[in-house]
N, C-alpha and C positions, 0 to 999 in steps of 0.2 A: 504494500500500500504506500502511496506517495506521502511525503511529509505534509502536504496540504490536507489530505483527507484525515490523516492521523491527528493533526492539530485541531481540525474542525470537530471531529468526534470527541476529542478530549474536552474541548470547550463546551460542546453541547451537553456532555455528561455532567459538567459542573453547574449547568444552568437549571437542571431539574426537569420537572414535568412540562414546563412551558416550552422548552426546546423540543421535547418529544411531540407535543401538539403541533408545533411549527413544522417539523419534518414530515409528520403524517399529512398535514394540510397541504404542504408543498407537493408531496407525492400524489395526493388526490387531484390537485389542480393540473399537474402534468398528465395524469391519466385522463382527465376530462378533456384536456386539449388534444391528446392523441385520439380519443374517441370522436371528437368534433372533426378532426382532419379526415379520419377514415369515413365518417358519415358523409362529409362533403364530397369526397372523392367518388363515392358510389351512389350519389343521389338518394341516399336513404333519409336525408334530413326532411324530405317532403312528408314522410310518414311520421316523423318525430315532432314536427312543429305543432300539429293539433293536440298532441299529448302533453306538451309543456305546461299548459295551465293546470292540468290534473296533477302532474308531478309537483308543480310549485305549491298547489293547495295542500297536497299531502305533506310536503316538507314543512310548510308553515304550521299546520296542525300538530305535527309531531314535535316541532321545536317548541311550540306553545305549551304542549302538555309536559314536555321535559322541564321547561322553566317553572311551570306551576308546581310540579312535584318537588323540584329542588327548593323552591321557596317555602312550601309546606313543611318539608323536612327540616328546614332551618328554623322555622317558628316553633317546632315541637321542642319541649324540654328534653334534656338528655335523658334517655331511658337507661336504666341500669340493667346490665346483663345479669342473668342469674349466676349466683356464685357456684363455683365447683364444690365438690364434696370436701376437699382439703381446706378451701377457704371458709366454708361453713363451720367445719370443725374448729378452726383457729378462732373464728369470731365467737363461737359459743364458749370456748375455753376462756377467752378474755372477759366475756360477760360474767361468767361464774366467778372469776377471780375478783372482779370489782365488787361483788356482793359481800365478800368476806372481809 
């Protein structure tokens, strides 16, 4: 691997999840560009144009529902996960010690 790619991947690794989202989005855009070129070359875009409003409406509804679920999850108070058997035993022993 060339030093350019090595340094780029090292830099992206330091950036965390935002860099991963960027790389995935960039790859998706290149894929869409490739599909658009292929569709344009074979005159298949004539069949695709009437479907674009339906695809756009589906994408907007899906995005809206995802945002709504995320906002509802953020409003909920933190729910406590059930304790494991070991944690329950330790908590009970601490409660018994406090009584004496």
